[in-house]
FIKOLVEX-833967 format. One record per atom (N, C-alpha, C): residue in one letter; atom name; y negated, x negated, z. Coordinates in nm, 2 decimals. Layout:
+---+----+--------+--------+--------+
! r !  a !      y !      x !      z !
+---+----+--------+--------+--------+
! a ! CA !      Y !      X !      Z !
...
+---+----+--------+--------+--------+
This chain:
+---+----+--------+--------+--------+
! r !  a !      y !      x !      z !
+---+----+--------+--------+--------+
! x !  N !   1.75 !   0.36 !  -0.76 !
! x ! CA !   1.63 !   0.41 !  -0.69 !
! x !  C !   1.51 !   0.40 !  -0.79 !
! x !  N !   1.44 !   0.51 !  -0.80 !
! x ! CA !   1.32 !   0.51 !  -0.89 !
! x !  C !   1.20 !   0.46 !  -0.82 !
! x !  N !   1.10 !   0.41 !  -0.89 !
! x ! CA !   0.97 !   0.37 !  -0.84 !
! x !  C !   0.87 !   0.45 !  -0.91 !
! x !  N !   0.79 !   0.53 !  -0.83 !
! x ! CA !   0.69 !   0.61 !  -0.88 !
! x !  C !   0.55 !   0.54 !  -0.85 !
! x !  N !   0.48 !   0.51 !  -0.96 !
! x ! CA !   0.35 !   0.45 !  -0.94 !
! x !  C !   0.24 !   0.56 !  -0.92 !
! x !  N !   0.18 !   0.56 !  -0.81 !
! x ! CA !   0.08 !   0.66 !  -0.77 !
! x !  C !  -0.06 !   0.60 !  -0.79 !
! x !  N !  -0.14 !   0.68 !  -0.87 !
! x ! CA !  -0.27 !   0.64 !  -0.90 !
! x !  C !  -0.38 !   0.71 !  -0.82 !
! x !  N !  -0.50 !   0.67 !  -0.84 !
! x ! CA !  -0.61 !   0.74 !  -0.76 !
! x !  C !  -0.66 !   0.86 !  -0.83 !
! x !  N !  -0.63 !   0.88 !  -0.96 !
! x ! CA !  -0.68 !   1.00 !  -1.03 !
! x !  C !  -0.59 !   1.12 !  -1.00 !
! x !  N !  -0.65 !   1.23 !  -1.00 !
! x ! CA !  -0.58 !   1.35 !  -0.97 !
! x !  C !  -0.56 !   1.37 !  -0.82 !
! x !  N !  -0.45 !   1.44 !  -0.79 !
! x ! CA !  -0.42 !   1.47 !  -0.65 !
! x !  C !  -0.28 !   1.44 !  -0.62 !
! x !  N !  -0.24 !   1.44 !  -0.49 !
! x ! CA !  -0.10 !   1.41 !  -0.46 !
! x !  C !   0.00 !   1.51 !  -0.51 !
! x !  N !  -0.04 !   1.63 !  -0.54 !
! x ! CA !   0.05 !   1.73 !  -0.59 !
! x !  C !   0.11 !   1.69 !  -0.73 !
! x !  N !   0.03 !   1.61 !  -0.80 !
! x ! CA !   0.08 !   1.56 !  -0.93 !
! x !  C !   0.21 !   1.48 !  -0.93 !
! x !  N !   0.24 !   1.43 !  -0.81 !
! x ! CA !   0.36 !   1.34 !  -0.80 !
! x !  C !   0.48 !   1.41 !  -0.73 !
! x !  N !   0.46 !   1.53 !  -0.69 !
! x ! CA !   0.57 !   1.60 !  -0.62 !
! x !  C !   0.69 !   1.63 !  -0.71 !
! x !  N !   0.67 !   1.68 !  -0.83 !
! x ! CA !   0.78 !   1.72 !  -0.91 !
! x !  C !   0.86 !   1.59 !  -0.95 !
! x !  N !   0.79 !   1.49 !  -0.99 !
! x ! CA !   0.86 !   1.36 !  -1.03 !
! x !  C !   0.94 !   1.31 !  -0.91 !
! x !  N !   0.88 !   1.31 !  -0.79 !
! x ! CA !   0.95 !   1.26 !  -0.67 !
! x !  C !   1.07 !   1.35 !  -0.64 !
! x !  N !   1.06 !   1.48 !  -0.65 !
! x ! CA !   1.17 !   1.57 !  -0.62 !
! x !  C !   1.29 !   1.55 !  -0.72 !
! x !  N !   1.25 !   1.53 !  -0.85 !
! x ! CA !   1.36 !   1.50 !  -0.95 !
! x !  C !   1.43 !   1.37 !  -0.92 !
! x !  N !   1.35 !   1.27 !  -0.88 !
! x ! CA !   1.41 !   1.14 !  -0.85 !
! x !  C !   1.50 !   1.15 !  -0.73 !
! x !  N !   1.45 !   1.22 !  -0.62 !
! x ! CA !   1.54 !   1.24 !  -0.51 !
! x !  C !   1.67 !   1.31 !  -0.54 !
! x !  N !   1.66 !   1.42 !  -0.62 !
! x ! CA !   1.78 !   1.49 !  -0.66 !
! x !  C !   1.88 !   1.40 !  -0.74 !
! x !  N !   1.83 !   1.32 !  -0.82 !
! x ! CA !   1.91 !   1.23 !  -0.91 !
! x !  C !   1.97 !   1.11 !  -0.84 !
! x !  N !   1.88 !   1.05 !  -0.75 !
! x ! CA !   1.92 !   0.92 !  -0.70 !
! x !  C !   1.93 !   0.91 !  -0.54 !
! x !  N !   1.88 !   1.01 !  -0.48 !
! x ! CA !   1.89 !   1.02 !  -0.33 !
! x !  C !   1.78 !   0.94 !  -0.26 !
! x !  N !   1.72 !   0.84 !  -0.32 !
! x ! CA !   1.60 !   0.77 !  -0.27 !
! x !  C !   1.50 !   0.74 !  -0.38 !
! x !  N !   1.38 !   0.73 !  -0.34 !
! x ! CA !   1.27 !   0.69 !  -0.43 !
! x !  C !   1.16 !   0.62 !  -0.35 !
! x !  N !   1.08 !   0.54 !  -0.42 !
! x ! CA !   0.97 !   0.48 !  -0.36 !
! x !  C !   0.84 !   0.52 !  -0.43 !
! x !  N !   0.74 !   0.54 !  -0.35 !
! x ! CA !   0.60 !   0.57 !  -0.40 !
! x !  C !   0.52 !   0.44 !  -0.38 !
! x !  N !   0.47 !   0.38 !  -0.49 !
! x ! CA !   0.39 !   0.26 !  -0.49 !
! x !  C !   0.25 !   0.29 !  -0.52 !
! x !  N !   0.16 !   0.24 !  -0.44 !
! x ! CA !   0.02 !   0.26 !  -0.47 !
! x !  C !  -0.07 !   0.14 !  -0.43 !
! x !  N !  -0.17 !   0.12 !  -0.51 !
! x ! CA !  -0.27 !   0.02 !  -0.48 !
! x !  C !  -0.40 !   0.09 !  -0.45 !
! x !  N !  -0.48 !   0.02 !  -0.37 !
! x ! CA !  -0.62 !   0.06 !  -0.33 !
! x !  C !  -0.64 !   0.21 !  -0.33 !
! x !  N !  -0.71 !   0.27 !  -0.43 !
! x ! CA !  -0.75 !   0.41 !  -0.43 !
! x !  C !  -0.63 !   0.51 !  -0.44 !
! x !  N !  -0.52 !   0.46 !  -0.48 !
! x ! CA !  -0.40 !   0.55 !  -0.49 !
! x !  C !  -0.33 !   0.57 !  -0.36 !
! x !  N !  -0.36 !   0.49 !  -0.26 !
! x ! CA !  -0.29 !   0.49 !  -0.13 !
! x !  C !  -0.30 !   0.63 !  -0.07 !
! x !  N !  -0.41 !   0.69 !  -0.06 !
! x ! CA !  -0.42 !   0.83 !   0.00 !
! x !  C !  -0.33 !   0.93 !  -0.07 !
! x !  N !  -0.32 !   0.92 !  -0.21 !
! x ! CA !  -0.23 !   1.01 !  -0.28 !
! x !  C !  -0.09 !   0.99 !  -0.25 !
! x !  N !  -0.05 !   0.86 !  -0.24 !
! x ! CA !   0.09 !   0.83 !  -0.21 !
! x !  C !   0.13 !   0.87 !  -0.07 !
! x !  N !   0.05 !   0.85 !   0.02 !
! x ! CA !   0.08 !   0.89 !   0.16 !
! x !  C !   0.08 !   1.04 !   0.17 !
! x !  N !  -0.01 !   1.11 !   0.11 !
! x ! CA !  -0.01 !   1.26 !   0.12 !
! x !  C !   0.11 !   1.32 !   0.05 !
! x !  N !   0.14 !   1.26 !  -0.07 !
! x ! CA !   0.26 !   1.31 !  -0.14 !
! x !  C !   0.39 !   1.30 !  -0.06 !
! x !  N !   0.40 !   1.18 !   0.00 !
! x ! CA !   0.52 !   1.16 !   0.09 !
! x !  C !   0.52 !   1.25 !   0.20 !
! x !  N !   0.40 !   1.27 !   0.26 !
! x ! CA !   0.39 !   1.36 !   0.38 !
! x !  C !   0.43 !   1.50 !   0.34 !
! x !  N !   0.38 !   1.55 !   0.23 !
! x ! CA !   0.42 !   1.68 !   0.18 !
! x !  C !   0.57 !   1.70 !   0.16 !
! x !  N !   0.63 !   1.60 !   0.09 !
! x ! CA !   0.77 !   1.61 !   0.07 !
! x !  C !   0.85 !   1.61 !   0.20 !
! x !  N !   0.81 !   1.54 !   0.30 !
! x ! CA !   0.87 !   1.53 !   0.43 !
! x !  C !   0.85 !   1.67 !   0.50 !
! x !  N !   0.73 !   1.71 !   0.51 !
! x ! CA !   0.70 !   1.84 !   0.58 !
! x !  C !   0.76 !   1.96 !   0.51 !
! x !  N !   0.78 !   1.96 !   0.38 !
! x ! CA !   0.84 !   2.07 !   0.31 !
! x !  C !   0.99 !   2.07 !   0.31 !
! x !  N !   1.05 !   1.96 !   0.37 !
! x ! CA !   1.19 !   1.96 !   0.39 !
! x !  C !   1.27 !   1.89 !   0.27 !
! x !  N !   1.20 !   1.83 !   0.18 !
! x ! CA !   1.27 !   1.76 !   0.07 !
! x !  C !   1.31 !   1.62 !   0.10 !
! x !  N !   1.24 !   1.55 !   0.19 !
! x ! CA !   1.27 !   1.41 !   0.21 !
! x !  C !   1.25 !   1.37 !   0.36 !
! x !  N !   1.30 !   1.25 !   0.39 !
! x ! CA !   1.27 !   1.19 !   0.52 !
! x !  C !   1.23 !   1.05 !   0.49 !
! x !  N !   1.15 !   1.00 !   0.58 !
! x ! CA !   1.09 !   0.86 !   0.56 !
! x !  C !   1.19 !   0.76 !   0.60 !
! x !  N !   1.21 !   0.66 !   0.51 !
! x ! CA !   1.29 !   0.54 !   0.54 !
! x !  C !   1.21 !   0.42 !   0.58 !
! x !  N !   1.10 !   0.40 !   0.50 !
! x ! CA !   1.02 !   0.28 !   0.52 !
! x !  C !   0.88 !   0.30 !   0.48 !
! x !  N !   0.78 !   0.25 !   0.55 !
! x ! CA !   0.64 !   0.25 !   0.52 !
! x !  C !   0.59 !   0.11 !   0.53 !
! x !  N !   0.56 !   0.05 !   0.41 !
! x ! CA !   0.52 !  -0.09 !   0.41 !
! x !  C !   0.38 !  -0.11 !   0.35 !
! x !  N !   0.30 !  -0.19 !   0.42 !
! x ! CA !   0.17 !  -0.23 !   0.37 !
! x !  C !   0.16 !  -0.38 !   0.34 !
! x !  N !   0.08 !  -0.41 !   0.25 !
! x ! CA !   0.06 !  -0.55 !   0.22 !
! x !  C !  -0.07 !  -0.57 !   0.14 !
! x !  N !  -0.10 !  -0.70 !   0.13 !
! x ! CA !  -0.22 !  -0.74 !   0.05 !
! x !  C !  -0.17 !  -0.83 !  -0.07 !
! x !  N !  -0.22 !  -0.79 !  -0.19 !
! x ! CA !  -0.18 !  -0.88 !  -0.30 !
! x !  C !  -0.30 !  -0.98 !  -0.32 !
! x !  N !  -0.26 !  -1.10 !  -0.31 !
! x ! CA !  -0.36 !  -1.21 !  -0.32 !
! x !  C !  -0.42 !  -1.21 !  -0.46 !
! x !  N !  -0.55 !  -1.25 !  -0.46 !
! x ! CA !  -0.62 !  -1.26 !  -0.59 !
! x !  C !  -0.60 !  -1.39 !  -0.66 !
! x !  N !  -0.53 !  -1.49 !  -0.59 !
! x ! CA !  -0.51 !  -1.62 !  -0.65 !
! x !  C !  -0.62 !  -1.72 !  -0.63 !
! x !  N !  -0.72 !  -1.68 !  -0.57 !
! x ! CA !  -0.83 !  -1.77 !  -0.54 !
! x !  C !  -0.82 !  -1.81 !  -0.40 !
! x !  N !  -0.87 !  -1.93 !  -0.37 !
! x ! CA !  -0.87 !  -1.98 !  -0.23 !
! x !  C !  -1.01 !  -1.97 !  -0.17 !
! x !  N !  -1.04 !  -1.84 !  -0.15 !
! x ! CA !  -1.17 !  -1.81 !  -0.09 !
! x !  C !  -1.16 !  -1.82 !   0.06 !
! x !  N !  -1.28 !  -1.85 !   0.12 !
! x ! CA !  -1.28 !  -1.85 !   0.27 !
! x !  C !  -1.28 !  -1.70 !   0.31 !
! x !  N !  -1.35 !  -1.62 !   0.23 !
! x ! CA !  -1.35 !  -1.47 !   0.26 !
! x !  C !  -1.24 !  -1.41 !   0.17 !
! x !  N !  -1.13 !  -1.39 !   0.23 !
! x ! CA !  -1.01 !  -1.34 !   0.15 !
! x !  C !  -1.04 !  -1.19 !   0.11 !
! x !  N !  -1.02 !  -1.16 !  -0.01 !
! x ! CA !  -1.04 !  -1.02 !  -0.05 !
! x !  C !  -0.92 !  -0.98 !  -0.14 !
! x !  N !  -0.81 !  -0.95 !  -0.08 !
! x ! CA !  -0.69 !  -0.91 !  -0.16 !
! x !  C !  -0.69 !  -0.76 !  -0.19 !
! x !  N !  -0.60 !  -0.72 !  -0.26 !
! x ! CA !  -0.58 !  -0.58 !  -0.30 !
! x !  C !  -0.48 !  -0.51 !  -0.21 !
! x !  N !  -0.51 !  -0.41 !  -0.13 !
! x ! CA !  -0.41 !  -0.34 !  -0.05 !
! x !  C !  -0.31 !  -0.27 !  -0.13 !
! x !  N !  -0.19 !  -0.27 !  -0.08 !
! x ! CA !  -0.07 !  -0.21 !  -0.15 !
! x !  C !   0.01 !  -0.13 !  -0.04 !
! x !  N !   0.06 !  -0.02 !  -0.08 !
! x ! CA !   0.15 !   0.06 !   0.01 !
! x !  C !   0.28 !   0.09 !  -0.07 !
! x !  N !   0.39 !   0.08 !   0.00 !
! x ! CA !   0.52 !   0.13 !  -0.05 !
! x !  C !   0.58 !   0.22 !   0.05 !
! x !  N !   0.60 !   0.35 !   0.00 !
! x ! CA !   0.66 !   0.45 !   0.09 !
! x !  C !   0.80 !   0.48 !   0.03 !
! x !  N !   0.91 !   0.45 !   0.11 !
! x ! CA !   1.04 !   0.47 !   0.06 !
! x !  C !   1.09 !   0.60 !   0.14 !
! x !  N !   1.14 !   0.69 !   0.06 !
! x ! CA !   1.19 !   0.82 !   0.11 !
! x !  C !   1.33 !   0.85 !   0.06 !
! x !  N !   1.40 !   0.92 !   0.14 !
! x ! CA !   1.54 !   0.96 !   0.09 !
! x !  C !   1.55 !   1.11 !   0.10 !
! x !  N !   1.65 !   1.16 !   0.02 !
! x ! CA !   1.67 !   1.30 !   0.01 !
! x !  C !   1.71 !   1.36 !   0.15 !
! x !  N !   1.64 !   1.46 !   0.20 !
! x ! CA !   1.67 !   1.52 !   0.33 !
! x !  C !   1.79 !   1.61 !   0.32 !
! x !  N !   1.85 !   1.63 !   0.44 !
! x ! CA !   1.97 !   1.73 !   0.44 !
! x !  C !   1.92 !   1.87 !   0.41 !
! x !  N !   1.79 !   1.90 !   0.42 !
! x ! CA !   1.74 !   2.03 !   0.39 !
! x !  C !   1.68 !   2.04 !   0.25 !
! x !  N !   1.71 !   1.94 !   0.16 !
! x ! CA !   1.66 !   1.94 !   0.03 !
! x !  C !   1.69 !   2.06 !  -0.05 !
! x !  N !   1.82 !   2.10 !  -0.05 !
! x ! CA !   1.86 !   2.22 !  -0.13 !
! x !  C !   1.80 !   2.35 !  -0.08 !
! x !  N !   1.79 !   2.36 !   0.05 !
! x ! CA !   1.73 !   2.48 !   0.10 !
! x !  C !   1.58 !   2.49 !   0.07 !
! x !  N !   1.51 !   2.37 !   0.07 !
! x ! CA !   1.37 !   2.37 !   0.04 !
! x !  C !   1.35 !   2.40 !  -0.11 !
! x !  N !   1.44 !   2.35 !  -0.20 !
! x ! CA !   1.43 !   2.38 !  -0.34 !
! x !  C !   1.45 !   2.53 !  -0.37 !
! x !  N !   1.55 !   2.59 !  -0.30 !
! x ! CA !   1.58 !   2.73 !  -0.32 !
! x !  C !   1.47 !   2.82 !  -0.27 !
! x !  N !   1.41 !   2.78 !  -0.15 !
! x ! CA !   1.30 !   2.86 !  -0.10 !
! x !  C !   1.18 !   2.85 !  -0.19 !
! x !  N !   1.16 !   2.73 !  -0.25 !
! x ! CA !   1.04 !   2.72 !  -0.34 !
! x !  C !   1.06 !   2.81 !  -0.46 !
! x !  N !   1.18 !   2.80 !  -0.52 !
! x ! CA !   1.21 !   2.88 !  -0.64 !
! x !  C !   1.20 !   3.03 !  -0.61 !
! x !  N !   1.25 !   3.07 !  -0.50 !
! x ! CA !   1.24 !   3.21 !  -0.46 !
! x !  C !   1.09 !   3.26 !  -0.44 !
! x !  N !   1.01 !   3.17 !  -0.38 !
! x ! CA !   0.87 !   3.21 !  -0.36 !
! x !  C !   0.80 !   3.21 !  -0.49 !
! x !  N !   0.83 !   3.12 !  -0.58 !
! x ! CA !   0.77 !   3.11 !  -0.71 !
! x !  C !   0.80 !   3.23 !  -0.80 !
! x !  N !   0.92 !   3.27 !  -0.79 !
! x ! CA !   0.97 !   3.39 !  -0.87 !
! x !  C !   0.91 !   3.52 !  -0.82 !
! x !  N !   0.88 !   3.52 !  -0.69 !
! x ! CA !   0.83 !   3.65 !  -0.62 !
! x !  C !   0.69 !   3.67 !  -0.65 !
! x !  N !   0.61 !   3.57 !  -0.69 !
! x ! CA !   0.47 !   3.58 !  -0.72 !
! x !  C !   0.45 !   3.66 !  -0.85 !
! x !  N !   0.36 !   3.75 !  -0.85 !
! x ! CA !   0.32 !   3.82 !  -0.97 !
! x !  C !   0.24 !   3.73 !  -1.07 !
! x !  N !   0.26 !   3.75 !  -1.20 !
! x ! CA !   0.19 !   3.67 !  -1.29 !
! x !  C !   0.05 !   3.72 !  -1.31 !
+---+----+--------+--------+--------+
């Protein structure tokens, strides 16, 4: 299983190709994100699921402790989204290629 580190720069579409390749090769993949990258990871997973490439296996949230014993805890939020290849993966891939080839340049 591949782990894709999702950042806050760019947009969720930047991670779709990498995730699709990982799903095709391994069957499952995880999108990991900290703080500002969380919306991109969630949106990328949502797009893959809604387009028929993946299905959700697990959505996990956590806080990474800063190592200090503060009364006011301020950890870093983390999200892990585990997805697996959907039964409709091949159809979604074929439909995408057909629509891409049909567009005029």
